[in-house]
DSSP file (Angstrom, degrees, kcal/mol; ACC not computed):
  #  RESIDUE AA STRUCTURE BP1 BP2  ACC     N-H-->O    O-->H-N    N-H-->O    O-->H-N    TCO  KAPPA ALPHA  PHI   PSI    X-CA   Y-CA   Z-CA
    1    1 A M              0   0    0      0, 0.0     2,-0.3     0, 0.0    13,-0.2   0.000 360.0 360.0 360.0 -31.1  124.1   34.7  106.8
    2    2 A S  E     -A   13   0A   0     11,-1.2    11,-3.1    38,-0.1     2,-0.4  -0.988 360.0-150.9-161.0 156.4  122.7   33.9  110.2
    3    3 A V  E     +A   12   0A   0     -2,-0.3     2,-0.3     9,-0.2     9,-0.2  -0.994  15.3 170.3-135.0 139.5  119.7   32.2  111.9
    4    4 A A  E     -A   11   0A   0      7,-2.2     7,-3.6    -2,-0.4     2,-0.4  -0.951  12.2-159.1-140.0 160.0  118.0   32.8  115.3
    5    5 A H  E     -A   10   0A   0     -2,-0.3     5,-0.2     5,-0.2     2,-0.2  -0.998   7.8-171.1-147.2 143.4  114.8   31.5  116.8
    6    6 A S        -     0   0    0      3,-2.5    39,-0.0    -2,-0.4    37,-0.0  -0.357  55.0 -73.4-110.3-164.1  112.4   32.5  119.5
    7    7 A E  S    S+     0   0    0      1,-0.2     3,-0.0    -2,-0.2    38,-0.0   0.889 127.8  13.3 -62.8 -41.2  109.5   30.5  120.9
    8    8 A Y  S    S+     0   0    0     15,-0.1    15,-2.8     1,-0.0    16,-0.5   0.543 121.2  52.8-114.9 -10.3  107.2   31.0  117.9
    9    9 A H  E     - B   0  22A   0     13,-0.2    -3,-2.5    14,-0.1     2,-0.4  -0.904  57.5-142.0-134.9 157.2  109.4   32.4  115.0
   10   10 A I  E     -AB   5  21A   0     11,-2.8    11,-2.8    -2,-0.3     2,-0.5  -0.966  19.7-152.0-114.0 133.4  112.6   31.8  113.1
   11   11 A Y  E     -AB   4  20A   0     -7,-3.6    -7,-2.2    -2,-0.4     2,-0.5  -0.932   8.8-166.4-110.6 121.1  114.7   34.8  112.1
   12   12 A L  E     -AB   3  19A   0      7,-3.0     7,-2.5    -2,-0.5     2,-0.6  -0.934   8.0-150.8-111.5 124.6  116.8   34.6  108.9
   13   13 A L  E     +AB   2  18A   0    -11,-3.1   -11,-1.2    -2,-0.5     2,-0.2  -0.847  18.6 177.6 -98.2 119.9  119.5   37.2  108.3
   14   14 A F        -     0   0    0      3,-3.1    24,-0.1    -2,-0.6     3,-0.1  -0.652  46.5 -97.6-108.5 171.7  120.2   37.9  104.7
   15   15 A S  S    S+     0   0    0     -2,-0.2    23,-0.2     1,-0.2    22,-0.2   0.780 121.7  21.8 -63.3 -25.8  122.7   40.4  103.3
   16   16 A D  S    S+     0   0    0      1,-0.2    18,-2.1    21,-0.1     2,-0.3   0.478 127.6  14.4-120.3  -4.7  119.9   43.0  102.7
   17   17 A C  E     - C   0  33A   0     16,-0.3    -3,-3.1    -3,-0.1     2,-0.4  -0.973  59.2-121.1-159.0 169.2  117.0   42.0  105.0
   18   18 A I  E     -BC  13  32A   0     14,-2.5    14,-2.9    -2,-0.3     2,-0.4  -0.993  26.9-160.0-118.8 130.4  115.8   40.0  107.9
   19   19 A T  E     -BC  12  31A   0     -7,-2.5    -7,-3.0    -2,-0.4     2,-0.5  -0.921   2.5-154.3-112.2 135.1  112.9   37.5  107.3
   20   20 A I  E     -BC  11  30A   0     10,-3.2     9,-2.6    -2,-0.4    10,-1.4  -0.936  11.0-169.5-113.5 129.1  110.7   36.2  110.0
   21   21 A I  E     -BC  10  28A   0    -11,-2.8   -11,-2.8    -2,-0.5     2,-0.3  -0.946  23.3-120.4-121.2 135.9  109.0   32.8  109.6
   22   22 A S  E  >  -B    9   0A   0      5,-2.7     4,-1.6    -2,-0.4   -13,-0.2  -0.573  10.6-151.0 -73.9 131.7  106.3   31.3  111.8
   23   23 A K  T  4 S+     0   0    0    -15,-2.8    -1,-0.1    -2,-0.3   -14,-0.1   0.732  95.5  50.1 -71.2 -22.2  107.2   28.0  113.3
   24   24 A I  T  4 S+     0   0    0    -16,-0.5    -1,-0.1     1,-0.1   -15,-0.1   0.943 127.2  17.6 -81.7 -52.1  103.6   27.0  113.4
   25   25 A T  T  4 S-     0   0    0      2,-0.2    -2,-0.2    51,-0.0     3,-0.1   0.606  89.6-133.2 -98.0 -13.6  102.5   27.7  109.8
   26   26 A N     <  +     0   0    0     -4,-1.6     2,-0.3     1,-0.3    -3,-0.1   0.698  61.9 135.8  60.8  23.4  106.0   27.9  108.1
   27   27 A N        -     0   0    0     -5,-0.1    -5,-2.7     1,-0.0     2,-0.5  -0.713  65.5-107.4 -95.6 149.0  104.8   31.1  106.5
   28   28 A I  E     +C   21   0A   0     -2,-0.3    -7,-0.3    -7,-0.2     3,-0.1  -0.656  36.0 178.9 -72.7 123.7  106.8   34.3  106.2
   29   29 A V  E     +     0   0A   0     -9,-2.6     2,-0.3    -2,-0.5    -8,-0.2   0.648  61.7   0.5-102.3 -19.2  105.2   36.8  108.6
   30   30 A H  E     -C   20   0A   0    -10,-1.4   -10,-3.2     2,-0.0     2,-0.4  -0.950  49.9-162.2-166.8 146.0  107.5   39.8  108.1
   31   31 A T  E     -C   19   0A   0     -2,-0.3     2,-0.5   -12,-0.2   -12,-0.2  -0.998  12.3-171.0-132.5 132.9  110.5   41.0  106.1
   32   32 A E  E     -C   18   0A   0    -14,-2.9   -14,-2.5    -2,-0.4     2,-0.0  -0.979  14.9-140.4-127.5 120.6  112.5   44.0  107.2
   33   33 A G  E     -C   17   0A   0     -2,-0.5     2,-0.3   -16,-0.3   -16,-0.3  -0.351  23.6-170.4 -72.7 158.9  115.2   45.5  105.0
   34   34 A H        -     0   0    0    -18,-2.1     2,-0.3    -2,-0.0     3,-0.1  -0.981  15.6-154.5-147.5 160.4  118.4   46.7  106.6
   35   35 A K        +     0   0    0     -2,-0.3   -19,-0.0     1,-0.1   -18,-0.0  -0.882  61.9  70.7-125.0 160.3  121.5   48.7  105.9
   36   36 A G  S    S-     0   0    0     -2,-0.3    20,-0.3     1,-0.1    19,-0.2   0.628  99.9 -90.4 109.7  14.2  124.9   48.5  107.6
   37   37 A N        -     0   0    0    -22,-0.2    18,-0.4     1,-0.2     2,-0.2   0.912  50.8-160.9  51.9  55.2  126.4   45.2  106.5
   38   38 A I        -     0   0    0    -23,-0.2    16,-0.3    16,-0.2    -1,-0.2  -0.495  13.6-179.0 -70.2 131.6  125.1   43.2  109.4
   39   39 A V        +     0   0    0     14,-2.8     2,-0.3     1,-0.3    15,-0.2   0.612  56.5   7.6-109.4 -16.0  127.1   40.0  109.8
   40   40 A N  E     -D   53   0B   0     13,-1.3    13,-2.2   -38,-0.1     2,-0.3  -0.991  52.8-175.1-162.2 161.1  125.5   38.1  112.6
   41   41 A M  E     -D   52   0B   0     -2,-0.3     2,-0.3    11,-0.2    11,-0.2  -0.978   1.8-171.1-153.8 160.1  122.6   38.0  115.1
   42   42 A Y  E     -D   51   0B   0      9,-2.0     9,-2.8    -2,-0.3     2,-0.4  -0.982  27.5-112.0-153.9 156.1  121.3   36.0  118.0
   43   43 A Y  E     -D   50   0B   0     -2,-0.3     2,-0.7     7,-0.2     7,-0.2  -0.734  19.2-156.1 -90.1 131.2  118.1   35.8  120.1
   44   44 A D  E  >> -D   49   0B   0      5,-3.1     5,-1.6    -2,-0.4     4,-1.2  -0.909   7.3-172.6-106.4 102.1  118.3   37.0  123.7
   45   45 A K  T  45S+     0   0    0     -2,-0.7    -1,-0.1     1,-0.2     5,-0.0   0.731  81.9  57.1 -73.3 -20.7  115.4   35.2  125.5
   46   46 A F  T  45S+     0   0    0      1,-0.2    -1,-0.2     3,-0.1    -2,-0.0   0.875 120.2  28.1 -76.7 -37.1  115.9   37.2  128.7
   47   47 A K  T  45S-     0   0    0     -3,-0.2    16,-0.2     2,-0.1    -2,-0.2   0.485 103.4-130.7 -96.8  -4.7  115.4   40.6  127.0
   48   48 A N  T  <5 +     0   0    0     -4,-1.2    15,-2.0     1,-0.2     2,-0.3   0.953  67.3 111.2  48.9  59.4  113.2   39.1  124.3
   49   49 A C  E   < -DE  44  62B   0     -5,-1.6    -5,-3.1    13,-0.2     2,-0.5  -0.936  68.4-115.3-148.1 168.6  115.1   40.7  121.5
   50   50 A I  E     -DE  43  61B   0     11,-2.8    11,-3.1    -2,-0.3     2,-0.5  -0.961  24.3-152.7-110.4 126.5  117.4   40.0  118.6
   51   51 A W  E     +DE  42  60B   0     -9,-2.8    -9,-2.0    -2,-0.5     2,-0.3  -0.858  18.3 178.6 -97.2 130.8  120.9   41.4  118.8
   52   52 A M  E     -DE  41  59B   0      7,-2.8     7,-3.5    -2,-0.5     2,-0.4  -0.943   4.7-169.3-129.7 151.2  122.7   42.0  115.5
   53   53 A H  E     -DE  40  58B   0    -13,-2.2   -14,-2.8    -2,-0.3   -13,-1.3  -0.997  12.0-167.1-144.2 149.3  126.1   43.4  114.7
   54   54 A S        -     0   0    0      3,-2.6   -16,-0.2    -2,-0.4   -17,-0.1  -0.414  54.7 -83.9-108.1-167.3  128.1   44.7  111.8
   55   55 A N  S    S+     0   0    0    -18,-0.4   -18,-0.1   -19,-0.2   -17,-0.1   0.722 128.5  21.9 -72.4 -18.9  131.8   45.3  111.9
   56   56 A K  S    S+     0   0    0    -20,-0.3     2,-0.3     1,-0.1    -1,-0.1   0.634 120.2  44.3-120.2 -21.4  131.2   48.8  113.4
   57   57 A N        -     0   0    0    -21,-0.2    -3,-2.6     2,-0.0     2,-0.4  -0.854  55.7-142.9-132.7 160.3  127.8   48.8  115.1
   58   58 A I  E     -E   53   0B   0     -2,-0.3     2,-0.3    -5,-0.2    -5,-0.2  -0.989  21.4-166.9-121.9 134.8  125.4   46.8  117.3
   59   59 A Y  E     -E   52   0B   0     -7,-3.5    -7,-2.8    -2,-0.4     2,-0.5  -0.898   9.4-152.7-122.0 147.9  121.7   46.8  116.7
   60   60 A Q  E     -E   51   0B   0     -2,-0.3     2,-0.7    -9,-0.2    -9,-0.2  -0.984   2.1-164.4-122.5 126.3  118.8   45.6  118.9
   61   61 A L  E     -E   50   0B   0    -11,-3.1   -11,-2.8    -2,-0.5     2,-0.3  -0.934  18.2-148.1-107.9 109.1  115.5   44.4  117.4
   62   62 A T  E     -E   49   0B   0     -2,-0.7     2,-0.6   -13,-0.2   -13,-0.2  -0.602   2.8-146.7 -81.8 134.7  112.9   44.3  120.2
   63   63 A I        +     0   0    0    -15,-2.0     2,-0.4    -2,-0.3     3,-0.2  -0.899  21.1 178.7-103.8 119.7  110.2   41.7  119.9
   64   64 A E        -     0   0    0     -2,-0.6     4,-0.1     1,-0.2   -16,-0.0  -0.965  62.7  -2.8-122.6 139.2  106.8   42.8  121.3
   65   65 A N  S >  S+     0   0    0     -2,-0.4     3,-1.6     1,-0.1     4,-0.3   0.868  70.4 164.8  54.7  44.8  103.5   40.8  121.4
   66   66 A E  T 3  S+     0   0    0      1,-0.3     3,-0.4    -3,-0.2    -1,-0.1   0.842  74.1  47.7 -59.2 -34.5  105.1   37.8  119.6
   67   67 A D  T >  S+     0   0    0      1,-0.2     3,-1.1     2,-0.1     4,-0.4   0.251  78.7 110.5 -93.7  13.2  102.2   35.6  120.6
   68   68 A R  T <  S+     0   0    0     -3,-1.6     3,-0.3     1,-0.2    -1,-0.2   0.888  90.9  23.2 -53.6 -48.2   99.5   38.0  119.6
   69   69 A D  T 3> S+     0   0    0     -3,-0.4     4,-1.7    -4,-0.3     3,-0.3   0.047  85.8 112.1-113.4  25.6   98.2   36.0  116.6
   70   70 A I  H <> S+     0   0    0     -3,-1.1     4,-2.4     1,-0.2     5,-0.2   0.871  74.8  60.7 -64.9 -35.1   99.4   32.5  117.5
   71   71 A W  H  > S+     0   0    0     -4,-0.4     4,-2.0    -3,-0.3    -1,-0.2   0.878 104.2  50.4 -60.0 -37.2   95.7   31.5  118.0
   72   72 A K  H  > S+     0   0    0     -3,-0.3     4,-2.5     2,-0.2    -1,-0.2   0.897 107.8  52.4 -66.8 -40.7   95.1   32.3  114.4
   73   73 A A  H  X S+     0   0    0     -4,-1.7     4,-1.3     1,-0.2    -2,-0.2   0.906 109.3  49.5 -62.8 -41.6   98.1   30.3  113.2
   74   74 A H  H  <>S+     0   0    0     -4,-2.4     5,-3.1     1,-0.2     3,-0.2   0.907 110.2  51.0 -64.7 -40.0   96.8   27.3  115.2
   75   75 A L  H ><5S+     0   0    0     -4,-2.0     3,-1.8     3,-0.2    -2,-0.2   0.911 104.1  57.6 -60.3 -41.2   93.4   27.7  113.5
   76   76 A E  H 3<5S+     0   0    0     -4,-2.5    -1,-0.2     1,-0.3    -2,-0.2   0.840 111.2  42.9 -59.1 -33.5   95.0   27.9  110.1
   77   77 A K  T 3<5S-     0   0    0     -4,-1.3    -1,-0.3    -3,-0.2    -2,-0.2   0.370 117.1-115.9 -91.4   4.4   96.5   24.4  110.8
   78   78 A E  T < 5 +     0   0    0     -3,-1.8     2,-1.2    -4,-0.2    -3,-0.2   0.812  67.8 145.1  59.6  34.1   93.2   23.2  112.4
   79   79 A N     >< +     0   0    0     -5,-3.1     4,-2.3     1,-0.2    -1,-0.2  -0.614  14.5 163.6 -93.4  71.1   94.9   22.8  115.7
   80   80 A F  H  >  +     0   0    0     -2,-1.2     4,-2.8     1,-0.2     5,-0.2   0.864  67.8  55.4 -63.5 -38.6   91.7   23.9  117.6
   81   81 A D  H  > S+     0   0    0     -3,-0.2     4,-2.5     1,-0.2    -1,-0.2   0.921 110.8  44.9 -60.3 -44.5   92.8   22.5  121.0
   82   82 A L  H  > S+     0   0    0      2,-0.2     4,-2.6     1,-0.2    -1,-0.2   0.885 112.4  51.8 -68.1 -38.4   96.0   24.6  120.9
   83   83 A A  H  X S+     0   0    0     -4,-2.3     4,-2.2     2,-0.2    -2,-0.2   0.935 112.8  45.6 -63.7 -43.9   94.2   27.7  119.7
   84   84 A L  H  X S+     0   0    0     -4,-2.8     4,-2.8     2,-0.2     5,-0.2   0.924 112.0  51.1 -64.2 -43.8   91.7   27.3  122.6
   85   85 A Q  H  X S+     0   0    0     -4,-2.5     4,-3.1    -5,-0.2     5,-0.2   0.917 110.5  49.8 -59.7 -43.9   94.5   26.7  125.1
   86   86 A H  H  X S+     0   0    0     -4,-2.6     4,-2.0     1,-0.2    -1,-0.2   0.920 111.7  47.6 -65.8 -41.6   96.3   29.8  123.9
   87   87 A C  H  <>S+     0   0    0     -4,-2.2     5,-2.4     2,-0.2     4,-0.5   0.912 115.0  46.1 -63.4 -43.1   93.1   32.0  124.2
   88   88 A E  H ><5S+     0   0    0     -4,-2.8     3,-1.0     3,-0.2    -2,-0.2   0.947 112.7  49.6 -64.8 -48.3   92.4   30.6  127.7
   89   89 A K  H 3<5S+     0   0    0     -4,-3.1    -1,-0.2     1,-0.3    -2,-0.2   0.866 119.9  36.2 -59.4 -38.7   96.0   31.0  128.9
   90   90 A N  T 3<5S-     0   0    0     -4,-2.0    -1,-0.3    -5,-0.2    -2,-0.2   0.328 106.3-122.5-100.3   6.5   96.2   34.6  127.6
   91   91 A N  T < 5 +     0   0    0     -3,-1.0    -3,-0.2    -4,-0.5    -4,-0.1   0.904  47.9 175.9  54.6  47.1   92.6   35.6  128.4
   92   92 A L    > < -     0   0    0     -5,-2.4     3,-1.1    -6,-0.2    -1,-0.2  -0.559  39.5-130.0 -85.0 148.0   91.9   36.6  124.8
   93   93 A P  T 3  S+     0   0    0      0, 0.0     3,-0.4     0, 0.0     4,-0.3   0.479  98.3  76.0 -75.0  -0.5   88.5   37.6  123.7
   94   94 A Y  T 3>  +     0   0    0      1,-0.2     4,-2.5     2,-0.1     5,-0.2   0.425  62.8  99.3 -90.8   1.3   88.6   35.2  120.7
   95   95 A E  H <> S+     0   0    0     -3,-1.1     4,-2.5     1,-0.2    -1,-0.2   0.887  83.4  47.0 -57.1 -44.8   88.0   32.1  122.9
   96   96 A K  H  > S+     0   0    0     -3,-0.4     4,-1.9     2,-0.2    27,-0.9   0.839 112.0  51.4 -69.5 -34.3   84.3   31.9  122.0
   97   97 A K  H  > S+     0   0    0     -4,-0.3     4,-2.2     2,-0.2    -2,-0.2   0.907 110.7  47.7 -66.7 -42.1   85.0   32.4  118.3
   98   98 A V  H  X S+     0   0    0     -4,-2.5     4,-2.6     1,-0.2    -2,-0.2   0.919 110.8  52.0 -65.5 -42.6   87.6   29.6  118.3
   99   99 A A  H  X S+     0   0    0     -4,-2.5     4,-2.6    -5,-0.2    23,-0.2   0.881 108.8  50.6 -61.7 -36.9   85.1   27.4  120.2
  100  100 A R  H  X S+     0   0    0     -4,-1.9     4,-2.5     2,-0.2    -2,-0.2   0.926 112.1  46.7 -64.4 -44.2   82.4   28.1  117.5
  101  101 A L  H  X S+     0   0    0     -4,-2.2     4,-2.0     2,-0.2    -2,-0.2   0.894 113.2  49.4 -64.1 -39.6   84.8   27.2  114.7
  102  102 A Y  H  X S+     0   0    0     -4,-2.6     4,-2.4     2,-0.2    -2,-0.2   0.921 110.4  50.2 -64.6 -44.8   85.8   24.1  116.6
  103  103 A A  H  X S+     0   0    0     -4,-2.6     4,-2.8     1,-0.2    -2,-0.2   0.915 110.1  50.2 -59.7 -44.4   82.2   23.1  117.1
  104  104 A N  H  X S+     0   0    0     -4,-2.5     4,-2.7     2,-0.2    -1,-0.2   0.882 109.4  52.2 -62.1 -38.2   81.5   23.6  113.3
  105  105 A Y  H  X S+     0   0    0     -4,-2.0     4,-1.2     2,-0.2    -2,-0.2   0.922 110.9  46.6 -62.2 -45.5   84.5   21.4  112.6
  106  106 A F  H  <>S+     0   0    0     -4,-2.4     5,-2.6     2,-0.2     3,-0.5   0.936 113.0  50.5 -61.3 -46.7   83.1   18.6  114.8
  107  107 A Y  H ><5S+     0   0    0     -4,-2.8     3,-1.8     1,-0.2    -2,-0.2   0.924 109.2  49.6 -59.8 -47.5   79.7   19.0  113.3
  108  108 A E  H 3<5S+     0   0    0     -4,-2.7    -1,-0.2     1,-0.3    -2,-0.2   0.770 110.9  51.4 -63.6 -24.5   81.0   18.7  109.7
  109  109 A N  T 3<5S-     0   0    0     -4,-1.2    -1,-0.3    -3,-0.5    -2,-0.2   0.140 118.5-111.6-100.5  18.3   82.9   15.6  110.7
  110  110 A K  T < 5S+     0   0    0     -3,-1.8     2,-1.0     1,-0.2    -3,-0.2   0.716  76.7 132.5  62.7  25.0   79.8   14.0  112.2
  111  111 A S     >< +     0   0    0     -5,-2.6     4,-2.2     1,-0.2    -1,-0.2  -0.674  26.7 166.5-100.5  75.1   81.1   14.2  115.9
  112  112 A Y  H  >  +     0   0    0     -2,-1.0     4,-2.6     1,-0.2    -1,-0.2   0.855  65.8  50.8 -66.9 -40.1   77.8   15.6  117.0
  113  113 A K  H  > S+     0   0    0      1,-0.2     4,-2.2     2,-0.2    -1,-0.2   0.941 113.5  46.0 -65.4 -44.0   78.2   15.2  120.8
  114  114 A E  H  > S+     0   0    0      1,-0.2     4,-2.0     2,-0.2    -1,-0.2   0.889 112.0  53.0 -63.2 -37.2   81.5   16.9  120.7
  115  115 A A  H  X S+     0   0    0     -4,-2.2     4,-2.9     2,-0.2    -2,-0.2   0.931 108.1  50.2 -61.8 -45.3   80.0   19.6  118.5
  116  116 A A  H  X S+     0   0    0     -4,-2.6     4,-1.5     1,-0.2    -2,-0.2   0.914 111.3  48.0 -62.3 -43.8   77.2   20.2  121.0
  117  117 A L  H  X S+     0   0    0     -4,-2.2     4,-0.6     1,-0.2    -1,-0.2   0.864 113.6  47.5 -66.2 -35.1   79.6   20.5  123.9
  118  118 A M  H >X S+     0   0    0     -4,-2.0     3,-0.8     1,-0.2     4,-0.6   0.871 106.3  56.8 -74.0 -37.3   81.8   22.9  122.0
  119  119 A Y  H >< S+     0   0    0     -4,-2.9     3,-1.0     1,-0.2     5,-0.3   0.856  99.3  61.4 -60.5 -31.8   78.8   25.0  120.9
  120  120 A A  H 3< S+     0   0    0     -4,-1.5    -1,-0.2     1,-0.3    -2,-0.2   0.810 107.4  44.8 -63.4 -28.7   78.0   25.4  124.6
  121  121 A R  H << S+     0   0    0     -3,-0.8    -1,-0.3    -4,-0.6    -2,-0.2   0.556 106.3  82.1 -88.3  -7.5   81.4   27.2  125.0
  122  122 A S  S << S-     0   0    0     -3,-1.0   -25,-0.2    -4,-0.6   -26,-0.1  -0.157  87.4-114.0 -94.3-175.8   80.9   29.3  121.9
  123  123 A D  S    S+     0   0    0    -27,-0.9     2,-0.1     2,-0.1   -26,-0.1   0.227  72.0 127.4-100.0  11.9   79.1   32.5  121.0
  124  124 A E  S    S-     0   0    0     -5,-0.3     2,-0.1   -28,-0.2    -2,-0.1  -0.452  71.2-101.2 -69.5 142.1   76.7   30.7  118.7
  125  125 A K     >  -     0   0    0      1,-0.1     4,-2.2    -2,-0.1     5,-0.2  -0.405  21.7-134.5 -66.8 135.1   73.0   31.4  119.5
  126  126 A F  H  > S+     0   0    0      1,-0.2     4,-2.6     2,-0.2     5,-0.2   0.895 104.3  53.3 -56.6 -42.6   71.3   28.6  121.4
  127  127 A E  H  > S+     0   0    0      1,-0.2     4,-2.6     2,-0.2    -1,-0.2   0.905 108.9  48.4 -62.8 -42.5   68.2   28.7  119.2
  128  128 A E  H  > S+     0   0    0      2,-0.2     4,-2.2     1,-0.2    -1,-0.2   0.907 112.9  47.5 -66.4 -41.0   70.3   28.3  116.0
  129  129 A V  H  X S+     0   0    0     -4,-2.2     4,-2.0     2,-0.2    -2,-0.2   0.917 111.9  50.5 -65.9 -42.5   72.3   25.4  117.4
  130  130 A T  H  X S+     0   0    0     -4,-2.6     4,-2.6     1,-0.2    -2,-0.2   0.929 111.6  47.3 -62.3 -46.2   69.1   23.7  118.7
  131  131 A L  H  X S+     0   0    0     -4,-2.6     4,-2.9     1,-0.2     5,-0.3   0.891 108.3  55.6 -62.2 -39.2   67.4   24.0  115.3
  132  132 A K  H  X S+     0   0    0     -4,-2.2     4,-1.3     1,-0.2    -1,-0.2   0.916 113.5  40.9 -57.7 -44.2   70.5   22.7  113.5
  133  133 A F  H  <>S+     0   0    0     -4,-2.0     5,-2.9     2,-0.2    -2,-0.2   0.868 116.7  48.9 -74.8 -37.4   70.4   19.5  115.7
  134  134 A L  H ><5S+     0   0    0     -4,-2.6     3,-1.4     3,-0.2    -2,-0.2   0.935 109.6  49.7 -65.6 -48.5   66.6   19.1  115.6
  135  135 A V  H 3<5S+     0   0    0     -4,-2.9    -1,-0.2     1,-0.3    -2,-0.2   0.888 116.1  43.2 -60.6 -40.2   66.3   19.5  111.8
  136  136 A N  T 3<5S-     0   0    0     -4,-1.3    -1,-0.3    -5,-0.3    -2,-0.2   0.339 113.2-120.2 -91.9   7.7   69.1   16.9  111.2
  137  137 A Q  T < 5 +     0   0    0     -3,-1.4     2,-0.7     1,-0.2     3,-0.2   0.858  61.0 147.1  59.3  44.3   67.6   14.6  113.9
  138  138 A H     >< +     0   0    0     -5,-2.9     4,-1.7     1,-0.2    -1,-0.2  -0.587  11.1 153.5-104.0  67.5   70.7   14.6  116.2
  139  139 A Y  H  >  +     0   0    0     -2,-0.7     4,-2.1     1,-0.2    -1,-0.2   0.881  64.9  54.7 -68.8 -40.6   68.7   14.3  119.4
  140  140 A D  H  > S+     0   0    0      1,-0.2     4,-1.4    -3,-0.2    -1,-0.2   0.914 110.8  46.6 -60.1 -43.3   71.3   12.5  121.5
  141  141 A A  H  4 S+     0   0    0      1,-0.2    -1,-0.2     2,-0.2    -2,-0.2   0.890 109.5  54.5 -64.3 -39.0   73.8   15.2  120.8
  142  142 A L  H  < S+     0   0    0     -4,-1.7    -1,-0.2     1,-0.2    -2,-0.2   0.861 104.0  55.7 -64.7 -36.2   71.2   17.9  121.6
  143  143 A K  H  <        0   0    0     -4,-2.1    -1,-0.2     1,-0.3    -2,-0.2   0.855 360.0 360.0 -66.0 -33.5   70.6   16.3  125.0
  144  144 A S     <        0   0    0     -4,-1.4    -1,-0.3    -5,-0.2    -2,-0.2   0.533 360.0 360.0 -72.8 360.0   74.2   16.6  125.9
């Protein structure tokens, strides 16, 4: 019946529910049933909410912490740079975890120098990383 979108999500209004879809993963993240014959909606970027109306009533759907799990969505799509940027920008505690996953990705794809640099930003133990590079004879990457 209607469509609205915010920075990270698309909101679809159906006759019996509202469905929210991630713009990053294209997955449905939430569905909320409604009553009241809602006929239209729009996104208010200044109040960060969705306004909906029926023939008799006006409703407000407040959006809070919309970007809370965006770093996970970027990881799901293997957009490690964007996940790291999001963690850094929002000072999230997941930055070291994302760096570790990114380092593992580099290592599996034989980009050993990039992996070593990313491991330095991660929460991976120094001894484990060093042994991994020594055992597999990646000395140049270990030096970096």
